[in-house]
N, C-alpha and C positions, 0 to 999 in steps of 0.2 A: 504494500500500500504506500503510495507516494505521500510525502509530507506536504501539508498545506503551506503555501507561501504566505508569510505574514508581511503585509505592506510596511515599508520603512517610512518612518516619519521624518520630519525635518529636524528632530532633536539630535544632538550630537551623541555618538557612542563614546564609550571609554577610550577606544583607540583614537577617535577623532579629537578627543580632548587632550591627547598627548600621552595617554597611558598605553604603553607598548603592547600589553597583552589584551587590552580591551577591558580588563577588570578594574574596578574602582574600589578603593579602601582608604581608611584614614591615612595611611602612609603616603598616598599619592593624590589625595583630594585637596582642594582648596580649603585652608584652615582659617578660622576667625575666632576671636575671643569676644565674649559678651558678659554683661552683668558682673558679679563678683566671682572671678576665677572660673567661669564657665567656658567651655570650648565647643566649637561646632565645625563640622566638615561637610562641605557641599559634595554629595555623592552624585546627584543629578541637579543640574541648574540650567534650565532653559525657559523660554517664554510661556510654556504651558504647564510645567511641572517642576516642583522642587522636592528633593529628598535630601534631608540633612540628618547626620548622626550628631547627637549632642551629648555632652558629659556635664553633669551638674554635681558639684561637691555637696557634702552634707550641709544642711541649713540654708542653701542658696535658694533664691526665688526670682522669678521673672516679674517684671512690672505688669500689672493688670492692663489688658488692652483688648481690642477687637479688630477684626478685618471686615471690610464691607463686601469684598468680592470673594476672597479666598476661603475655601473650606480646608480643614486640616485634620490629619489623623496622627495621633501620638501613639507610638508602639514602644513599650518598655522592653529593653534588651536585658538589663541588669539593674538590680535594686528595685526601688519603688518611688513613685511620685504622688503628690497630692495635687489633683486638678480641681480648681474652683471654677465653676462655670455658672454665671447668672445666679450666684448665691448658693448653689448646690455644690457640695464637695464630694469627690470620689477618690479613694485610694486605688491607684493602678499599679499592680506589681508586675514583675518580669513575666513575659509571655502573654501579656494583656495589652489592650489598647483602648483609646477613647477618641471619638469623633467630635470635632468642634465645627459647627456650622457657621456660615458667614453671619456677621452681626452679633454673635454670641460673645459677651464679655468673659474673658477667661484669664487665669493665672496659674502657672505651674510652679511647684516648689518641691524641694527634696526634704522631707521631714526626718529621714533616716540618718543613721550614723555612718553610712557608707555611701560612696558616689553612686549616682544613677546614670545609666546610659540609655538613650532612647532615640528612635527615629521620629522625625517630624516630616510628614508628607503633606505638601500644600499644593492645591490646584485651584486657580492658578497660583504662582508663587506669591508669597505674602509680604515680601520685603518692602515693596512700595505701596502696600495696602494695610499699613499698621497705624492704629490710632490709640496712643497711650491714654489711660484714664487719669 
């Protein structure tokens, strides 16, 4: 049985972004720092989709904000985070995720004594669509 061809999009692949094997990881992704000692790595960064791996040390928190257009999905890889959304709070542990819809005021923080690692998937990308509270 022949494999179905999947149409290619205009998004750049890992190889096109300068990663020789085509794979992307923290070691070869664009890095940035945010908040109090938090780190982020752009794993996918194009006009339609953003996938970021972030690391948040114990006790760190992001500023409460919202996005008018972007929806986001936070998926915890290690540790746990506390996500406050529109006054409701959820503890999200490794292997779980939470969706944030456009317009929803939210804040993520790490209440644990160990670092938290998580993916932030945004569609469309949220960087130019952020409004701090």
